[in-house]
BAKELO-862001 format. One line per 10 residues: number of its first residue (from 1); their letters; for each residue x, y, z of C-alpha. Coordinates in nm, 3 decimals. Example, Ala and Ser with C-alpha at 12.3 -4.5 7.8 and 13.67 -1.06 7.14 Angstrom:
// residues 2
1	as	1.230,-0.450,0.780 | 1.367,-0.106,0.714 $
***
This chain:
// residues 550
1	xxxxxxxxxx	-1.171,5.352,-2.703 | -1.261,5.274,-2.340 | -1.218,4.933,-2.174 | -1.579,4.824,-2.201 | -1.614,4.926,-2.564 | -1.288,4.764,-2.662 | -1.386,4.430,-2.521 | -1.733,4.438,-2.662 | -1.586,4.505,-3.005 | -1.349,4.212,-2.957 $
11	xxxxxxxxxx	-1.621,3.983,-2.825 | -1.890,4.019,-3.097 | -1.847,4.349,-3.260 | -2.092,4.636,-3.228 | -2.328,4.487,-3.483 | -2.685,4.488,-3.336 | -2.755,4.162,-3.523 | -2.457,3.985,-3.375 | -2.531,4.120,-3.033 | -2.886,3.995,-3.055 $
21	xxxxxxxxxx	-2.777,3.646,-3.178 | -2.532,3.618,-2.891 | -2.796,3.709,-2.638 | -3.024,3.437,-2.772 | -2.746,3.181,-2.770 | -2.638,3.272,-2.413 | -3.005,3.260,-2.295 | -3.033,2.909,-2.440 | -2.710,2.806,-2.269 | -2.835,2.954,-1.940 $
31	xxxxxxxxxx	-3.152,2.749,-1.972 | -2.970,2.419,-2.039 | -2.961,2.307,-1.671 | -3.339,2.331,-1.671 | -3.428,2.176,-2.003 | -3.188,1.877,-1.973 | -3.366,1.757,-1.658 | -3.532,1.470,-1.832 | -3.215,1.338,-1.999 | -3.036,1.098,-1.764 $
41	xxxxxxxxxx	-2.756,0.847,-1.786 | -2.464,0.740,-1.572 | -2.389,1.106,-1.522 | -2.702,1.322,-1.568 | -2.668,1.577,-1.845 | -2.825,1.843,-1.615 | -2.529,1.795,-1.377 | -2.282,1.868,-1.657 | -2.488,2.169,-1.773 | -2.515,2.304,-1.419 $
51	xxxxxxxxxx	-2.195,2.501,-1.467 | -2.377,2.724,-1.715 | -2.580,2.866,-1.430 | -2.260,3.020,-1.295 | -2.137,3.174,-1.621 | -2.435,3.193,-1.861 | -2.522,3.545,-1.763 | -2.175,3.680,-1.866 | -2.263,3.793,-2.221 | -2.572,3.972,-2.090 $
61	xxxxxxxxxx	-2.374,4.155,-1.822 | -2.106,4.258,-2.066 | -2.384,4.429,-2.260 | -2.551,4.581,-1.948 | -2.219,4.713,-1.806 | -2.097,4.855,-2.143 | -2.082,5.226,-2.076 | -2.148,5.309,-2.444 | -2.493,5.142,-2.449 | -2.798,5.362,-2.455 $
71	xxxxxxxxxx	-3.074,5.316,-2.205 | -3.296,5.172,-2.475 | -3.028,4.923,-2.580 | -2.980,4.807,-2.219 | -3.352,4.745,-2.174 | -3.381,4.573,-2.508 | -3.087,4.346,-2.428 | -3.227,4.249,-2.090 | -3.570,4.174,-2.225 | -3.444,3.968,-2.521 $
81	xxxxxxxxxx	-3.230,3.761,-2.289 | -3.498,3.691,-2.029 | -3.777,3.622,-2.278 | -3.564,3.366,-2.462 | -3.449,3.211,-2.133 | -3.801,3.161,-2.002 | -3.927,3.052,-2.348 | -3.681,2.765,-2.346 | -3.738,2.677,-1.972 | -4.116,2.666,-2.026 $
91	xxxxxxxxxx	-4.100,2.478,-2.353 | -4.264,2.183,-2.171 | -4.598,2.366,-2.219 | -4.590,2.203,-2.568 | -4.592,1.860,-2.409 | -4.926,1.934,-2.248 | -5.105,1.900,-2.582 | -5.385,1.809,-2.602 | -5.551,1.971,-2.300 | -5.835,1.718,-2.298 $
101	xxxxxxxxxx	-5.790,1.672,-1.923 | -5.896,2.035,-1.886 | -6.203,1.989,-2.112 | -6.053,2.160,-2.422 | -6.055,2.042,-2.781 | -5.753,2.022,-3.013 | -5.779,2.373,-3.157 | -5.855,2.529,-2.819 | -5.556,2.340,-2.677 | -5.323,2.478,-2.942 $
111	xxxxxxxxxx	-5.447,2.832,-2.872 | -5.400,2.801,-2.496 | -5.055,2.646,-2.528 | -4.946,2.925,-2.754 | -5.071,3.188,-2.513 | -4.902,3.015,-2.214 | -4.567,2.956,-2.400 | -4.543,3.319,-2.505 | -4.737,3.519,-2.235 | -4.556,3.375,-1.933 $
121	xxxxxxxxxx	-4.205,3.432,-2.074 | -4.318,3.775,-2.182 | -4.449,3.867,-1.836 | -4.154,3.711,-1.653 | -3.916,3.879,-1.902 | -4.078,4.220,-1.826 | -4.048,4.162,-1.450 | -3.687,4.051,-1.465 | -3.597,4.337,-1.703 | -3.737,4.602,-1.484 $
131	xxxxxxxxxx	-3.592,4.458,-1.160 | -3.239,4.398,-1.301 | -3.254,4.739,-1.462 | -3.339,4.895,-1.127 | -3.023,4.734,-0.985 | -2.827,4.860,-1.288 | -2.971,5.209,-1.255 | -2.897,5.230,-0.880 | -2.534,5.144,-0.961 | -2.491,5.368,-1.257 $
141	xxxxxxxxxx	-2.350,5.666,-1.053 | -2.105,5.434,-0.867 | -1.755,5.362,-0.995 | -1.714,5.073,-0.751 | -1.731,4.747,-0.944 | -1.811,4.544,-0.636 | -2.117,4.755,-0.557 | -2.231,4.742,-0.917 | -2.217,4.360,-0.903 | -2.398,4.344,-0.574 $
151	xxxxxxxxxx	-2.679,4.578,-0.686 | -2.739,4.404,-1.016 | -2.750,4.072,-0.827 | -2.996,4.228,-0.581 | -3.213,4.329,-0.884 | -3.219,3.969,-1.007 | -3.329,3.855,-0.661 | -3.616,4.104,-0.661 | -3.719,3.980,-1.007 | -3.743,3.617,-0.894 $
161	xxxxxxxxxx	-3.934,3.725,-0.582 | -4.184,3.929,-0.777 | -4.275,3.611,-0.972 | -4.407,3.463,-0.645 | -4.643,3.763,-0.574 | -5.007,3.806,-0.675 | -5.288,3.600,-0.827 | -5.071,3.472,-1.114 | -4.773,3.381,-0.894 | -4.555,3.128,-1.072 $
171	xxxxxxxxxx	-4.201,3.117,-0.917 | -4.111,2.803,-1.113 | -3.779,2.877,-1.286 | -3.573,2.969,-0.982 | -3.200,2.945,-1.042 | -3.139,2.680,-0.783 | -3.352,2.438,-0.989 | -3.063,2.406,-1.234 | -2.816,2.317,-0.952 | -2.987,2.030,-0.768 $
181	xxxxxxxxxx	-2.763,1.769,-0.920 | -2.495,1.899,-0.682 | -2.661,1.977,-0.351 | -2.333,2.097,-0.191 | -2.375,2.417,-0.386 | -2.717,2.477,-0.224 | -2.647,2.422,0.143 | -2.614,2.799,0.222 | -2.988,2.811,0.170 | -3.015,2.668,0.520 $
191	xxxxxxxxxx	-2.873,3.005,0.637 | -3.035,3.261,0.416 | -3.283,3.076,0.189 | -3.304,3.001,-0.177 | -3.289,3.367,-0.286 | -2.937,3.377,-0.140 | -2.842,3.106,-0.387 | -2.978,3.326,-0.669 | -2.780,3.621,-0.529 | -2.443,3.450,-0.521 $
201	xxxxxxxxxx	-2.490,3.285,-0.863 | -2.567,3.617,-1.028 | -2.278,3.778,-0.830 | -2.031,3.518,-0.968 | -2.160,3.582,-1.325 | -2.123,3.957,-1.272 | -1.755,3.934,-1.159 | -1.675,3.701,-1.445 | -1.824,3.963,-1.685 | -1.601,4.234,-1.543 $
211	xxxxxxxxxx	-1.306,4.002,-1.565 | -1.367,3.943,-1.937 | -1.421,4.309,-2.000 | -1.070,4.377,-1.882 | -0.902,4.088,-2.046 | -0.739,4.302,-2.317 | -0.658,4.620,-2.128 | -0.594,4.540,-1.765 | -0.460,4.192,-1.688 | -0.448,4.265,-1.309 $
221	xxxxxxxxxx	-0.812,4.367,-1.292 | -0.908,4.067,-1.512 | -0.728,3.834,-1.274 | -0.863,3.993,-0.956 | -1.225,3.983,-1.073 | -1.184,3.618,-1.179 | -1.038,3.536,-0.837 | -1.329,3.707,-0.653 | -1.576,3.500,-0.862 | -1.389,3.183,-0.800 $
231	xxxxxxxxxx	-1.352,3.261,-0.429 | -1.732,3.318,-0.387 | -1.800,2.991,-0.565 | -1.548,2.795,-0.356 | -1.656,2.941,-0.026 | -2.017,2.842,-0.092 | -1.916,2.498,-0.214 | -1.689,2.439,0.081 | -1.960,2.534,0.328 | -2.189,2.284,0.158 $
241	xxxxxxxxxx	-1.935,2.004,0.173 | -1.863,2.073,0.538 | -2.228,2.090,0.636 | -2.306,1.761,0.468 | -2.000,1.564,0.587 | -1.963,1.692,0.945 | -2.323,1.692,1.068 | -2.380,1.462,1.360 | -2.714,1.280,1.318 | -2.643,0.993,1.553 $
251	xxxxxxxxxx	-2.885,1.112,1.825 | -3.160,1.203,1.581 | -3.476,0.999,1.557 | -3.545,0.809,1.239 | -3.852,0.825,1.012 | -3.927,0.518,0.801 | -4.134,0.603,0.497 | -4.307,0.424,0.210 | -4.422,0.601,-0.107 | -4.689,0.450,-0.325 $
261	xxxxxxxxxx	-4.686,0.566,-0.691 | -5.006,0.451,-0.859 | -4.917,0.569,-1.215 | -5.277,0.643,-1.312 | -5.279,0.908,-1.588 | -5.515,1.196,-1.525 | -5.747,1.106,-1.818 | -5.795,0.754,-1.679 | -5.835,0.874,-1.329 | -6.110,1.121,-1.396 $
271	xxxxxxxxxx	-6.290,0.900,-1.647 | -6.313,0.611,-1.405 | -6.130,0.376,-1.644 | -5.907,0.249,-1.357 | -6.019,0.128,-1.016 | -5.777,0.331,-0.798 | -5.890,0.130,-0.488 | -5.763,-0.189,-0.642 | -5.439,-0.028,-0.762 | -5.335,0.094,-0.421 $
281	xxxxxxxxxx	-5.437,-0.226,-0.248 | -5.206,-0.413,-0.483 | -4.927,-0.159,-0.426 | -4.958,-0.199,-0.051 | -4.917,-0.580,-0.101 | -4.618,-0.514,-0.322 | -4.465,-0.287,-0.058 | -4.507,-0.558,0.204 | -4.345,-0.822,-0.020 | -4.058,-0.594,-0.118 $
291	xxxxxxxxxx	-3.714,-0.653,0.046 | -3.737,-0.299,0.191 | -4.021,-0.425,0.417 | -3.772,-0.651,0.588 | -3.538,-0.367,0.660 | -3.771,-0.149,0.863 | -4.126,-0.104,0.985 | -4.286,0.188,0.808 | -4.392,0.486,1.019 | -4.571,0.657,0.736 $
301	xxxxxxxxxx	-4.693,0.581,0.381 | -4.766,0.855,0.128 | -5.005,0.852,-0.168 | -5.028,1.120,-0.445 | -5.250,1.419,-0.481 | -5.609,1.316,-0.549 | -5.500,0.959,-0.537 | -5.866,0.896,-0.480 | -6.048,1.162,-0.690 | -6.342,1.182,-0.451 $
311	xxxxxxxxxx	-6.455,1.394,-0.157 | -6.377,1.196,0.158 | -6.632,1.169,0.433 | -6.463,1.139,0.767 | -6.773,1.122,0.987 | -6.746,0.817,1.210 | -7.109,0.738,1.147 | -7.047,0.657,0.779 | -6.750,0.529,0.587 | -6.740,0.518,0.203 $
321	xxxxxxxxxx	-6.574,0.237,0.012 | -6.273,0.460,-0.051 | -6.226,0.529,0.320 | -6.265,0.167,0.406 | -5.985,0.086,0.153 | -5.760,0.358,0.295 | -5.804,0.225,0.651 | -5.725,-0.123,0.514 | -5.401,-0.007,0.348 | -5.301,0.183,0.667 $
331	xxxxxxxxxx	-5.356,-0.131,0.870 | -5.175,-0.356,0.621 | -4.866,-0.135,0.627 | -4.917,-0.060,0.998 | -4.836,0.307,0.917 | -4.990,0.648,0.912 | -5.128,0.687,0.558 | -5.106,1.027,0.391 | -5.350,1.046,0.099 | -5.458,1.326,-0.138 $
341	xxxxxxxxxx	-5.834,1.375,-0.191 | -6.096,1.646,-0.189 | -6.245,1.792,0.120 | -6.567,1.991,0.169 | -6.591,2.244,0.450 | -6.837,2.524,0.494 | -6.970,2.482,0.144 | -6.628,2.510,-0.012 | -6.419,2.245,-0.187 | -6.052,2.196,-0.099 $
351	xxxxxxxxxx	-5.762,1.996,-0.253 | -5.633,1.828,0.064 | -5.417,1.569,0.243 | -5.575,1.338,0.499 | -5.395,1.104,0.738 | -5.552,0.769,0.812 | -5.424,0.570,1.107 | -5.427,0.192,1.165 | -5.646,0.244,1.472 | -5.930,0.370,1.251 $
361	xxxxxxxxxx	-5.887,0.743,1.321 | -5.838,1.014,1.065 | -5.688,1.361,1.119 | -5.827,1.696,1.023 | -5.695,1.749,0.661 | -5.442,2.005,0.545 | -5.602,2.220,0.268 | -5.383,2.326,-0.022 | -5.277,2.689,0.020 | -5.143,2.784,-0.320 $
371	xxxxxxxxxx	-5.398,2.696,-0.584 | -5.331,2.690,-0.962 | -5.478,2.971,-1.178 | -5.691,2.836,-1.463 | -5.639,2.482,-1.331 | -5.813,2.502,-0.991 | -5.974,2.842,-1.000 | -6.044,3.119,-1.253 | -5.896,3.454,-1.164 | -6.082,3.769,-1.261 $
381	xxxxxxxxxx	-6.362,3.558,-1.396 | -6.564,3.838,-1.562 | -6.270,3.972,-1.759 | -6.129,3.636,-1.865 | -6.460,3.506,-1.984 | -6.491,3.811,-2.219 | -6.132,3.830,-2.359 | -6.024,3.464,-2.350 | -6.316,3.222,-2.329 | -6.095,2.920,-2.394 $
391	xxxxxxxxxx	-5.892,3.001,-2.076 | -6.213,3.046,-1.885 | -6.315,2.693,-1.972 | -5.995,2.541,-1.835 | -6.033,2.348,-1.508 | -5.861,2.028,-1.402 | -6.147,1.953,-1.166 | -6.524,1.962,-1.181 | -6.559,2.261,-0.954 | -6.333,2.550,-0.840 $
401	xxxxxxxxxx	-6.098,2.481,-0.550 | -6.074,2.718,-0.252 | -5.752,2.831,-0.089 | -5.668,2.676,0.246 | -5.572,2.914,0.532 | -5.406,2.709,0.804 | -5.030,2.659,0.823 | -5.058,2.423,1.123 | -4.867,2.096,1.071 | -5.058,1.765,1.110 $
411	xxxxxxxxxx	-4.994,1.578,1.433 | -4.938,1.204,1.377 | -4.786,0.924,1.582 | -4.473,0.952,1.365 | -4.438,1.328,1.446 | -4.571,1.659,1.316 | -4.593,1.664,0.937 | -4.570,1.979,0.730 | -4.796,1.905,0.429 | -4.770,2.045,0.075 $
421	xxxxxxxxxx	-5.007,1.969,-0.213 | -4.844,1.999,-0.559 | -4.813,2.375,-0.642 | -4.752,2.447,-0.271 | -4.402,2.296,-0.295 | -4.265,2.580,-0.519 | -4.349,2.846,-0.245 | -4.080,2.831,0.031 | -4.291,3.018,0.288 | -4.566,2.757,0.288 $
431	xxxxxxxxxx	-4.323,2.496,0.404 | -4.124,2.727,0.631 | -4.425,2.843,0.831 | -4.528,2.478,0.906 | -4.175,2.377,1.008 | -4.139,2.687,1.230 | -4.476,2.580,1.382 | -4.334,2.250,1.487 | -4.326,2.043,1.170 | -4.061,1.769,1.185 $
441	xxxxxxxxxx	-4.075,1.652,0.824 | -4.241,1.750,0.496 | -4.492,1.540,0.301 | -4.561,1.639,-0.059 | -4.851,1.488,-0.243 | -4.866,1.577,-0.612 | -5.005,1.476,-0.949 | -4.764,1.569,-1.231 | -4.920,1.341,-1.496 | -5.024,1.651,-1.690 $
451	xxxxxxxxxx	-4.656,1.700,-1.782 | -4.616,1.351,-1.930 | -4.238,1.294,-1.957 | -4.129,1.656,-2.009 | -3.870,1.847,-1.813 | -4.151,2.000,-1.604 | -4.177,1.683,-1.395 | -3.811,1.711,-1.295 | -3.821,2.089,-1.252 | -4.112,2.059,-1.023 $
461	xxxxxxxxxx	-3.953,1.776,-0.817 | -3.639,1.977,-0.766 | -3.820,2.236,-0.555 | -3.872,1.957,-0.298 | -3.490,1.931,-0.268 | -3.469,2.291,-0.180 | -3.752,2.272,0.084 | -3.541,1.996,0.257 | -3.222,2.208,0.260 | -3.387,2.531,0.373 $
471	xxxxxxxxxx	-3.548,2.371,0.673 | -3.310,2.086,0.755 | -3.582,1.821,0.741 | -3.653,1.516,0.526 | -3.908,1.532,0.252 | -4.130,1.252,0.137 | -4.274,1.315,-0.210 | -4.537,1.100,-0.376 | -4.624,1.180,-0.739 | -4.899,1.005,-0.930 $
481	xxxxxxxxxx	-4.685,0.916,-1.232 | -4.348,1.018,-1.095 | -4.107,1.142,-0.994 | -4.157,1.030,-0.633 | -3.869,1.085,-0.400 | -3.744,1.030,-0.043 | -3.503,1.317,0.037 | -3.285,1.356,0.342 | -3.236,1.685,0.526 | -2.940,1.777,0.306 $
491	xxxxxxxxxx	-3.142,1.754,-0.008 | -2.982,1.421,-0.108 | -3.228,1.183,-0.285 | -3.212,0.852,-0.100 | -3.465,0.674,-0.314 | -3.670,0.772,-0.620 | -3.896,0.625,-0.880 | -3.896,0.647,-1.255 | -4.165,0.825,-1.456 | -4.464,0.619,-1.557 $
501	xxxxxxxxxx	-4.404,0.317,-1.340 | -4.640,0.169,-1.087 | -4.423,0.097,-0.785 | -4.349,0.160,-0.422 | -4.025,0.272,-0.258 | -3.915,0.291,0.106 | -3.631,0.443,0.300 | -3.534,0.556,0.653 | -3.427,0.915,0.704 | -3.316,1.118,1.005 $
511	xxxxxxxxxx	-3.521,1.397,1.160 | -3.276,1.659,1.299 | -3.388,1.858,1.601 | -3.212,2.181,1.518 | -3.399,2.456,1.330 | -3.209,2.640,1.055 | -3.139,3.012,1.060 | -3.358,3.035,0.751 | -3.655,2.864,0.918 | -3.631,3.113,1.202 $
521	xxxxxxxxxx	-3.587,3.428,0.997 | -3.728,3.359,0.653 | -3.625,3.530,0.328 | -3.453,3.835,0.472 | -3.236,3.850,0.165 | -3.532,3.988,-0.039 | -3.597,4.302,0.173 | -3.227,4.363,0.213 | -3.186,4.360,-0.164 | -3.480,4.601,-0.202 $
531	xxxxxxxxxx	-3.344,4.839,0.060 | -3.001,4.845,-0.101 | -3.142,4.926,-0.441 | -3.376,5.193,-0.304 | -3.093,5.357,-0.100 | -2.853,5.377,-0.397 | -3.126,5.497,-0.630 | -3.199,5.778,-0.377 | -2.826,5.845,-0.350 | -2.798,5.877,-0.730 $
541	xxxxxxxxxx	-3.090,6.117,-0.745 | -2.946,6.334,-0.470 | -2.604,6.330,-0.629 | -2.749,6.445,-0.966 | -2.938,6.726,-0.798 | -2.633,6.844,-0.613 | -2.424,6.832,-0.933 | -2.684,7.035,-1.120 | -2.689,7.303,-0.848 | -2.309,7.334,-0.869 $
***
């Protein structure tokens, strides 16, 4: 009996039923850092569960690398694992019920949630299965364990990247999201981006799998693979610790920011049950009376996405009541006021961020670049209306939103601001392009009230931490019902709100002058992974042809 088969027999036997149950259990364990995001205490549970991101793939890889498995069994194992993993991660879809904010009744809401909770894990499971299998297939003709681990890790990277491509792009469950409770582990993203974090996490899992596969038959190999996995983890962690603790920020300018969290649930906002003008006027008074106001003079203040659910008119000849209130808040705080609202340009409607200044001026808005399918626009309208009319009726707003095109940061007296509206923040390129174009800090304006108190609120907020690390800039995030955060350039949260509280927070953060390698070069890890897999696939095909001729 060969090494792989012997260990697999020892680990769970060759029973298909036991193998399937183990894959389900390991997928659930791998999802724990994501689904425990809303459980907090003195030590957040997500922080304790973060370790599973570095070892939760081991049972899957033992199956994949088992030389006795048929091609069908490998594909089956990969899909089972990834479907279950994404099913648990996206379990927050259930918390969206009822979808009355999208104009759906109870029965329609149940149908849409069932579709979302099964279709998205299914599609992501297919994508990950095919991409990881490509990595596996490219390594099949190679006896070198190190190359096998690298190629399978490259396949996982491609799978995550493919989730960010196309009309239905939804790169939500990136592996780094489960690691944000320990930002030292994420600092290498400042060099090579967040896909590099995925690469090294999968690489560690792969070497641990090879270590366990040799535990009975070759103690030396078992030890060596475990040492390699440990070494990769420690080098990455050490780099993070050194970057955080030895950075010199003494000569950097400071940005003092106030975040206003209105806590107006979406249903109340759109129905007009709450006067948002009065809410934010009171919050500005609260911010002025708060002890934080005595510690610094605010440079900027940030309000959530569609804080005022109206289309703002910025023509100097006419000011609406909403605009007058915004100027009043800006003048009270003596700060540049970032606010989310709608913007009409050229007959199109945009979900935007405006900046109001105490001097009575207002900037040209940033228009949201990544818009939400079925929430802000209906993709493939003709087809969807025929096959899924309930989905066609979904819309968070009264009209479809158009996609913004500019990546130019907004110039303010406090500096150039890279702006992101809600869904924008899960796409690294949207932030990177603005920072590379001169942005000095990131402002995120979002409305996560749809998610209520589910783990989705925390999963979404954690993408902001990665945007800070990647680009070495502070991030100011204002969420309607939470979580609002003020994040420094290392991804550390200096101040944050709780969910479902009406409050204001403030903090001063540094704005480093240096641009990261990632900001300059982008996600080079992705094409490198693709080239490696293609090259070894080609090598395997050529080797087979050569062997057949001989």
